N, C-alpha and C positions, 0 to 999 in steps of 0.2 A: 532517616531510616529508609523511607520509601525510595529515595534516590539510590541508596546503596544496594537495594534489592533489584529494582527494575532499571536503574540507570536514570540519569537526569532528564533525558528527553521523554521517555515514556512516563516517568513519574509525574511530569507536568500535566499530561492528559488525564491520568488517573486522579490526580489531586483535585481537578476541577469538579469531580463528583464526590467531594469529601463526605457529604452527609450519608450517601449510600455506603461508602467505604467504611465509615465508622460504625454504622448500624450493622453491617455484615460482620465486621470483626468482633463487635460486642456480642452478637448472637452466637458467633463461633466460639468465643471464650466461654459463654454460658453452657453451650452444648458440651464442650470439652470437660468442664468441671462436673456436669451431671453424669458423665460417663464413668466417674470413679465411684458412684454410689453402689453399684452391685458388689464391688469388692468388699465393702464394709458389711454387706449383708450375707456374704457367702459363709464366713466362719460361724456366726450364730445360727445360720440356717442348718448347717451340718451338725455342729456340736450341741446345739440346744434344741433346735426344732425337730431333730430326728431322735430325741430321747424317747425311750419306751417307759411304760409304767406311769405312775401318778406324780412323780417328783416334779416340782415346779421348775420352769425354765426362766432364763433371764437374757437380756440383750446387752452385751457389753461391747464397747469399741475401744481399740488401742488409743492411748492418750499420752501426752507428755506434760509433766509438771516442771515448770521453770522456776528456779529459785535465784533471786538477785541479791539476797542478803549475804554480805561478806564476800561478794564476787558472783560469778555466774556458774550455775550448775543445773543439771536437768536429770530426770530419771523417767523411765518408761513406766506408765501405770495403765490402768483401765478405768473407763468411766461407764457407770451403769446407767443406761437409758430407761430400761424397763426390767422389773423383776417380779417374781412371784406370779408368773403367768403360765398358763398351760402351753405345752409344746405345740399343740394344734393351732391355738389362737395366735401364737408367735409366728407359725408358718404362714398363716393367712395374712397377718400384718406385714411381714417382710415381703410377701408376694405383691401386696398392694403397693407398698413403697417402691419396689423394684419396677412395677408397671408404670406408676406415675412418673418416676424419674426418667424412664425410657420414653414415655409419651412427651414429656417436656423437652427432652433432648432432641427427639425427632422433629418436633414442631420448630424448635430453635434452629436446627440444621436446615430445615426446609426453607425458612425465611432468610437464613444466612446465605444459602446458596442462590436463592432468588435475587437477593440484593446484590450479591457478587456478580451474578450473570448480567444484571442491569448495568452496574458501573463499568464492568470490563467491556461490554458491548458498546456502551455509550462512548467510552474512551477510544475504542478502535474505530467507531463511526467518525469521530472527530479526526483521528489520524488519517483515515481513508479519504475524508473530504479534503484535508489539508494537502495530502499527497497528490490528489487529483488537481487541486489548485496549483501546486508546484509544477505538475506536468504541463498545464496549459500556459504557465507563465515563463517557462524556460525557453530560451531562444532556439532557433532551428539548428544552430551549430552543436548544441548539446546532443541532439538526436542523431547527428551524423556520426557520432563516436560511440553510440550505444545501440544495441539491438532492441527493436520494439518488443520482441517476445520476452527478452530478459526483464524489461521494465514492467511488462504485464504480469510476469511471474512475481516480481517483487510486490506489486500492488494487489495480488490475489493470494498466492500461496504463502508468502511471508506474513501477511496480515492475518491469515487464518491460523497460522502457528501462534502468533501473538494472542489472538482472541481466545484460543482454546486453553491458554496456559496462565494468563494473568490472574484470573479468579482462583484457579486451583492452587497457584503458588502462594498468593497472599492469605487465603484461608488456611492452607496447610501450614504455613509458617507461624500461625497463631494456634491452630488446633493441635498440631502434633507436639510441639514443645510443652504446651499447657497440660495435655493429657499425660505425657511422659512425666512431667514434674509432679503432678498430682499422685500418680502411682508410685513414683520414687519416694515421695514423702511418706506414703503409706507403708512401703516395705522397710524404710529406715526406722519408722516407729515400731514396726513389728519385730525387726531384727536387724539392727544396723551393722552388726559384725558380718552376718551372712551377706548382706547387700554389698559391703565394701569388698568382700572376696570376689564378687562377680563383676564389679565395676572395672577390674583390671583389663577386661577385654575391650572397653570402650575406646581407648586411644587407637587400637588396631583398626576398629571399625571406622573411626573418623578418618584415618589415613586412607583406607580403601575408598571411602566415599569421595574424598578429595581427588584421588587419582582417577577414578572412574568418571567423575564430573568433568575433568579437563578433557578427557578423551571423547566424551559425549559431545561437548561443545564443538570441538574440532571437527568431528565427523558430521555434526548437524549442519555446520556451515557448508561443508562439502556437498551435503544433500541438497541444500537450497540452491547452490550454484549449479549442480547437475540438473535440478528440476527447472531452473530458468533456461538452461540450454535446450532441454526437451520442449519446453513451451515455445521457445524461439523457433525450433524446427517445425512445430505444428503451424505456427503463425506464418512463417516465411513460405512454407510449402503451399498452404491454402491461398495466400496472396498470389503466388506464382504458379498456380495449378495449370493454367493454360500452357505455360512454357514447359512445365514438367511433362505433361501429357503430349504436347506437340513435338517435343524432342525425344519422346520415348524414354524418359529418364526415371520412370516409376521405380524400377528395380534399384537403380543407383541411389536414389533418394531413400529407398527403404533400407539399403545396406548402411547408409550413413546414419539413419535413425536408429538402427539396431545397435550400433556402437554407442550412441548416446544413451539408449535405454539400458544397455549392459553396464555402462559406467554408473548410471543412477542406481541400478540394482546392487552393484558392488558397494557403493557408498552407504546404501540403506542397510545392507548386511553388516558392514563394519560398525555402523551406529548401533544396530541391535545387539551385536556381540558385547559391546560395552554397556549398553542400556539394560540388557537382560542379565548380564553376568554377575552383577552385584547381589541380586536377590538370592540365588542359590548359596552363595558364600555366607550371607547373613543367616540363612535358614540353617545351614550346617552348624554355624557358631551357636545359634540359639538352641539347637538340639543337644549340643555338647554341654551347655550350661544347665539344662533342665534336670538331667539325672543328678548332677552335683548338688542342686538345690534340695532334691528329695533326700539324698543320702546324708548330707551334712545337717540339714534341718532336723531329720529324725534322730540320727545317731548322736550328734554333738549338742544340739540345742533343745531336743526333746519336745518338739512342737506336736500339737494334736493334729488329727487328720484335717479338721476344719481349718486350722491355722496354716497347715502345709498347702492345702488346696487354694486358700485365699492368697498366699504368698506366690504360688506358682501362677495363679491367674493374674496377679498384679505384675509379675515379671513378664508374662506374655504380653500384657498390655503396655509395658514399657518398651518391649522389643518391637511391637507393631509400629508405634510412632517413629522409632529409630529407622525402621525399614522404609516407612513412608517418607521420612526426611531425606533418605538417600535417593528415593525416586524423585522427590521434589528438587533435589540438587541437579539431577540430570535434566529435568524439565526446565529448570532455571537456565542452565547452560544452553539448551536448545532455544529458549526464548531470547537470550542475549545474542545468539548468532543471527536470528531473524531481525531483531531490533537494530543491530548495527548496520545491516544492509539497507533497511528501509530508511533509517534516519541519515545515512550517508547521502541518499538522494535528496531528502528534505533539507539538508544543510547546504546543498549546492546553491551558490550565489549566482543568480542570472547575470550574464555579461551585459545583456541588453535590459536596462531598467531605468526607471525615472531617476534623474539626478536630484540631489537636494536642491530645493527651491525651483523645481521645474514649473513652468507656467503653462496655462491653457493656450493652445494655438487657435487664434480666431479663424473663421472660415476663409479658405484660400481665395484671394481675389486679385493678386498682383503677379507674382512670378515664382518660378522654381529655379534655383541656381546650383549648378555643380561647380565648385571651386577647387580645381586641382585635386580631384578625387582619385585616390588609389585604394586598392583593396586586395587582400590576400587571405586565403583560408588558412587552416592550421599548418599546412605545409610551408607557408611563407613564400610560396611561388606566386608572383604577382598575377592577378587575374585582370585587374584594371589598373591603368597607369596614367596619372595626370589628366583626368577627364575634366574639361571646363566647358560649360554650356549654360546658356540662359534660355528659359522657356517662359513665354508670357502666358498669363492666365487665359484659358479658352483655346489655346493652340492645340493642334494634334501633331505630335512629334513621333516619327517612326525610327526605330533602330534596326538596321539590317547588318548582315555579315555572315561569315562562315560559322559553322558549328563550333562552339567553344570560344567565340570571339569575346564573350562577356556581356551579351545583351540582357539575358535573364538576371544575371548577378547585379547589373547596374540598376534594374528596376526593383530588385529586392532590397536595395539600399534605401529606397524612398520611404517605405513603411517601417524601416529599421528592423527588418528581419535579421540583418547583420549591420554592424557599424563600420564606417569607413576606417581604414587603417592610416589614412593621411588625407588632408584636405577637409572639406565640409560640404554639406547639402543644406541650402538655405531656402526656406519657404516664406515669402512675404517679409524678408529681412530678418527672419529668426532662424538660427541654427536648430535643426530638428532634434539635436541632442539636448537642447535646453527646454524642450516642451514635454508635456506628459505623453506617454505612449498612447493613452486612450484618446486624447484630443487629436493626436496625429492620425491614428488609424481609423477613427470614425469618419474622417474626410476622404478615405481612400477605399475604392472597391477594386477587386482584382478578378480577372477571368483568365485562366491559364489553359494550357493545352490539355492537361490532365484534370478533368472536372470531377470533383468528389462531392457527391450528394449524400445526405444522411438517410438512413433507413427510416423514412417518415413519409408523410403525404407531400404531394406537389406543393400545396399551399404553404405548409410549414417550411419547405425548402426555399421557396421564393421569399418569404418574409423572415428568413433566418437572421438577417442583420438587424431587423426591427420588428420583433414579434407583435407589437401593438398596432401594426398597420391593419386597416380594414380589408374586407374581402373585395370591395370595389377597387381599392388601390392595388391589390394583388392582381386582379384581372386587367387593370389598366397597364400595369408593368408587363404582364404577359403579352398583351396585345402589342405593346411597343417593341417587344423582343421577338414578335412573330411566333409566339409559343401557344397562344390561346387556341388556335385551330386544332393542333394535335392533342392538346390537353382535354378539350371537350369530347373527343372521341375515345378517351380512356375509359375503362370499365366504370370507374367512380368519379370521373372528371377530375376536379381539383383535389379531391380527397383520395385519389388513387395513390397507393404506395409505390415508391420508386425502386425498392429493393436495396440490397446492401451496396453502398457506393453508387447507386443509380443504375444497377445492372439491368433493370427491367425496361430501360429506355435506350434508344439508339444514341450514338455519339453526338449527332446533330441536335437531338432533342435535349440531351443533357446540357449541351452548350447554350441553347436558347433559355433553358431554365436558369443557368448561371448568369446570363445577360439580364434576365428579368430580375434576378436577385440583386444584381449590381444597380440596376435602374431604381428599384424600390428603396435601396439604402440612401439614395440621393447624395452621391459623393461629389466633392468638388474636384477630385482627381480620380480618373479611371485608368487602370493599368490593364492592358491586354497583352499577355505573354504567350505568344504562339497560339492565340485563341482559335485560329482558323486552319492550323496545320493539318488536322485530321478530318476536315470537313469536305463533303462533296460540293459540287457546284451550286446546288440549290441552297444548301445550308450556308454556304459562304455568302450567297446573295442576301439571305435573310440577315446575316451578321452585318454586312455592309450597310443595309438599310437601317438596322438598329443603331449603328454607330453614327450615321448621319443625323438621326434624331437627337443624339446626345451631344453633338458638336455645338460649340459656341458657349454654352453655359458651363462647360466642364473642361478642365485640362486633361487631354488624353495622351497617354504614353503607350506606344505599341512596339513590341518586339516581334519581328516577323521574318520567316524564310520566304513565304509566298508573296512576291511583290505585287500581285494583283489585289491584295487586301489593303494596300496602303496608298492607293491612288489619291485618296482625299487628304493625305497628310500635308500640313503646311510646310514642314521641313522633314528631311530624311538625313539621319546620321549613319554613316557607314563605319562599323567597328571591325578592327582586325588586330589581333594580338593584344586586346585590352586597351586599344587607343582609338580615338576618333580620327580616321584618315581622310574622310570626306564629309562635307555637310552642305546642304542646300535644298532647293526644291527639286522635284522629280525631273523637270526639264533641264535645270541647271546641271544636275549630275549626269544626265544622259549626254548633254553637250560636252561635259568635261572629258568623257571617254575614259574614265578611270575604273576603279573597282566596282562601282555600282553599275556602270555600263556593261561590264563583263557579266555580273550576276544577272542583269536584265536579259542580255542576249542568250545566256544559257537557258533561262526559264522560258523565254518566248520564241526561241529558235531563230533569232534575228541574225 
């Protein structure tokens, strides 16, 4: 049943908190049943409790006698609960019973809603955690096809929609039908003929609820899509704010955002037209039924004033759950729309993942081999073609070439940010696709051109790869990266915050923090991807000195445009068009007079 209501995926998370769910629903059922008590008190309250004079009063409730002798038959009767009591004492007694019933109902509702809030929030907490886990496990290729703002919206706005509605829907689907059933039983006992006359409007109401529910779900999905586009616009503009302001595109971006905001407004208004439209229709229907109950009940069935008022009260209480069920139906459709988008992400199977039977990769000590490696992105246009290369452990190998030659892509294949489309990469005789991602990536440290630091202290950024490292080890790594000097003059030294993405530090300082982070992680393979391209001469010198300290004990792979940063490389590979066109030492390539010589002469003005 839970799967039919919430869907298989969300029901799994709710069901893990079965105890709270059952407690909440049981308390909800009790509260719903106690809600019917006042209707049993209304008729004797008016007809008996309001008597004048000294004639005794009695408390009778409608009852049904069942007869199974010779078949099944039943007849409406009354059961006397109290008789020969003064009207005043009866009023007091009925008032006390009404108060106690409402007190019990209120307490039950409070703990029911508290339990529901607990299980729904715990369920969404688990969904939120699993969604984040999915985000950090999906390969880079997934994010090339999706906007970051759209994913952020799914992880925030859609989950809020789910969190706000799970408890309301599950409680409502127990409380409202039970309340309606209790009151329907009462009015059937009071006057089943009158009740059956009114029930003819129910199919029409059910049809309207179904129609409006479908429209609400459709427009709720459109709202979530529009909201994700608005969130994407915020995210993208803030990330690119320097470019927006630098190119004076403030007004242009504002106009683009206005269109997105306008579309969101239109979708919200369409949703509200359907979401709010059902209530007035049901109110009008209920108002048409009310006079009919009064006229027919008085003229044809000769009910007393107390009986009529109790019947009308019961009908109103039947109508209220019907109206609430209609509202729950629209909420359920909205929930389904949000659930579908969130779980479509969570069901994404990572292209890069551990294979069955993957083994742990021992620490790299022998070689890295590229065997006829080719690679293409989604467009299937080859980026790398037939790359073959053997790198001995401890060597420093540099890759140079024109922009777009495939240097960075080649290095991204080593930690399996992408998988080769042909050929293989082998470390110490083992294909990297046959080892666990964790054992592979823990041996690799990367420093790239675009250094991203976390909005945290310098200390925590340096030991990000290994949080258990001591402060002495952090300082030692910072000294090796020539970062200790500038860190100590920061306002709070190593405990200084670096700002969002490290914006409170200069480019060179961020680079040295990244080098310190790489050193502290103690990798067997160090990848430097254009690490010096944006550095000044002093920062480049610091980087060279740090690399010299790392040589020998680690295999170092470097992609570089600036040839001054690779003088210490054991070998240099020149890439053009996704192929290695030249390979050798610096002196060998200069003597060859080929592509490397041309790049060298351009940079050094020879």
